[in-house]
C-alpha positions in Angstrom: 7.5 1.1 0.3 9.6 1.6 -2.6 10.9 5.1 -1.5 14.5 5.2 -1.6 15.1 7.2 1.8 12.4 4.8 3.9 12.8 1.3 2.1 16.6 0.8 3.6 15.6 1.9 7.1 12.6 -0.4 6.8 14.7 -3.1 5.8 17.4 -2.9 8.3 15.4 -1.8 11.5 11.6 -3.3 11.1 9.8 -6.4 10.6 6.7 -6.1 8.2 3.8 -7.5 8.4 0.7 -7.1 6.4 -2.8 -7.8 7.6 -6.3 -8.0 6.2 -8.4 -5.4 7.9 -11.2 -6.9 6.8 -10.0 -10.1 8.8 -7.4 -8.8 11.3 -5.7 -10.8 13.5 -6.9 -9.8 17.4 -3.2 -8.4 18.3 -3.6 -6.4 15.2 -7.0 -5.2 16.1 -5.8 -4.1 19.5 -2.9 -1.9 17.9 -5.0 -0.1 15.7 -7.3 0.6 18.4 -4.3 3.2 19.5 -4.9 5.2 16.6 -7.2 8.2 17.1 -9.5 8.9 14.2 -8.0 5.9 11.7 -10.6 5.9 9.1 -8.8 5.6 6.3 -6.7 3.0 4.8 -3.6 2.0 5.1 -3.0 1.7 8.5 0.6 1.7 9.5 1.2 0.4 13.1 4.7 0.2 15.0 5.1 -1.9 18.0 8.2 -3.5 19.7 8.9 -7.3 19.9 6.8 -7.6 22.8 3.5 -6.3 21.0 3.6 -2.8 22.8 2.2 0.0 20.5 5.0 2.5 19.8 3.4 4.9 17.1 1.2 4.7 14.0 -0.5 6.6 11.3 -3.6 6.1 8.8 -4.7 7.5 5.2 -2.3 9.1 3.0 1.1 9.2 4.4 3.7 11.6 3.5 6.9 10.4 3.0 8.7 12.9 4.9 6.5 12.3 8.0 6.9 8.4 7.5 10.9 8.9 7.3 10.8 11.1 10.6 8.4 8.3 12.5 11.2 5.8 11.6 14.2 7.6 12.3 12.7 8.6 15.9 11.6 5.1 16.5 14.8 3.7 15.7 16.7 6.4 18.1 14.8 5.0 20.5 
């Protein structure tokens, strides 16, 4: 994500994984099952180091909402 306020947060605090939604890994499918009404790509999922679902979103994502979500997860 090239957004100047989001990219540094992702780089410093998160590990990114891209998965093919047509052939997703089982673990990704389980995490995606936590998203209510997720019908539009992209899906963005947050999990801890043990694979526990923390948060997520789908469809067009407002940068401000994404930044707030990242900051909330970092604060935990």
